[in-house]
C-alpha positions as CSV (number, residue, x, y, z in Angstrom):
1,M,11.2,-30.5,11.1
2,I,9.0,-29.2,13.9
3,S,6.5,-31.5,15.5
4,K,2.9,-31.2,14.5
5,S,1.8,-30.1,18.0
6,L,4.3,-27.3,18.2
7,A,3.5,-26.2,14.6
8,A,-0.2,-26.1,15.6
9,A,0.5,-24.1,18.7
10,S,2.4,-21.6,16.7
11,T,0.0,-21.0,13.9
12,K,-1.8,-18.0,15.5
13,P,1.3,-15.9,16.4
14,V,3.0,-16.8,13.1
15,I,0.0,-15.9,10.9
16,L,-0.5,-12.6,12.9
17,S,3.2,-11.8,12.5
18,I,3.2,-12.4,8.8
19,L,0.1,-10.3,8.4
20,A,1.7,-7.5,10.4
21,G,3.9,-7.1,7.3
22,G,0.9,-6.2,5.1
23,E,-2.1,-7.7,3.3
24,I,-1.5,-11.0,1.5
25,Y,-3.5,-14.0,0.3
26,G,-3.6,-17.4,2.0
27,Y,-1.2,-19.4,-0.3
28,Q,1.3,-16.6,0.1
29,I,1.1,-16.9,3.9
30,I,2.0,-20.6,3.5
31,H,4.9,-19.8,1.1
32,N,6.2,-17.0,3.4
33,M,6.2,-19.4,6.4
34,I,8.2,-22.1,4.5
35,E,10.7,-19.4,3.4
36,I,11.1,-17.7,6.8
37,S,11.5,-21.0,8.6
38,G,13.9,-22.5,6.1
39,G,11.4,-25.3,5.5
40,T,11.3,-26.4,9.2
41,L,7.7,-25.3,9.6
42,E,5.3,-26.3,6.8
43,W,1.6,-26.0,6.7
44,S,-0.9,-27.3,4.2
45,E,-3.9,-25.4,2.9
46,G,-6.1,-27.7,5.1
47,T,-4.2,-26.5,8.1
48,I,-4.1,-22.8,7.5
49,Y,-7.5,-21.9,6.1
50,P,-9.5,-23.1,9.2
51,V,-7.1,-21.0,11.3
52,L,-7.6,-18.0,9.0
53,H,-11.4,-18.4,9.3
54,R,-11.2,-18.6,13.1
55,L,-9.0,-15.5,13.3
56,E,-11.4,-13.7,11.1
57,K,-14.3,-14.8,13.3
58,E,-12.4,-13.5,16.3
59,R,-12.0,-10.1,14.4
60,L,-8.2,-10.4,14.6
61,I,-8.0,-10.3,10.8
62,R,-10.2,-9.2,7.9
63,S,-10.4,-10.6,4.4
64,Q,-11.4,-9.1,1.1
65,W,-11.7,-10.7,-2.4
66,K,-9.6,-9.1,-5.0
67,I,-8.4,-9.7,-8.5
68,S,-4.7,-10.5,-8.6
69,E,-2.3,-9.3,-11.3
70,N,-2.8,-12.5,-13.3
71,G,-6.6,-12.0,-13.2
72,R,-7.3,-14.7,-10.6
73,R,-9.7,-13.9,-7.8
74,R,-8.0,-14.3,-4.4
75,K,-9.0,-13.7,-0.8
76,Y,-6.5,-11.3,0.8
77,Y,-6.1,-11.1,4.6
78,R,-5.0,-8.2,6.7
79,L,-4.4,-7.6,10.4
80,T,-7.0,-5.5,12.3
81,E,-6.2,-3.2,15.2
82,L,-7.5,-5.9,17.6
83,G,-5.2,-8.4,15.8
84,Q,-2.2,-6.1,16.3
85,Q,-3.0,-6.0,20.1
86,E,-3.4,-9.8,20.1
87,L,0.0,-10.2,18.3
88,E,1.7,-8.1,21.0
89,K,0.2,-10.4,23.7
90,E,1.2,-13.5,21.8
91,R,4.7,-12.1,21.3
92,K,5.2,-11.5,25.0
93,Q,3.9,-15.0,25.9
94,W,6.2,-16.7,23.4
95,M,9.2,-14.6,24.5
96,S,8.5,-15.6,28.1
97,V,8.4,-19.3,27.2
98,N,11.6,-18.9,25.2
99,A,13.3,-17.2,28.1
100,V,12.4,-20.0,30.5
101,L,13.5,-22.7,28.1
102,S,16.8,-20.9,27.4
103,K,17.5,-20.8,31.1
104,L,16.7,-24.5,31.5
105,W,18.7,-25.6,28.5
106,E,21.7,-23.3,29.1
107,P,23.5,-25.9,31.3
108,L,22.9,-28.6,28.6
109,A,24.6,-26.4,25.9
110,S,27.9,-26.8,27.7
111,Y,27.8,-30.5,26.9
112,D,27.3,-30.1,23.2
């Protein structure tokens, strides 16, 4: 399981990355994250919806109410052009952090 602080730090790039795959509703974002992470990263509805609202306020995503296949009304989210640009910036930053940590931890791996 990933610590709460690391999970919180990763919500923005993870949500933007999931939405880069197409429009989906909030609960599906949670389900996709659990599936992609193999259960190591889990969010509750109380965690994800405030982030979605913030990202929408920042114009990185847009939402639209739609009727789902089963007749339920759901709010679907999609990435905006500004969100796509932000995703690329986030990706570069996280890749830089990953590269630094990989270099730092490489000597430790030989002791495993």
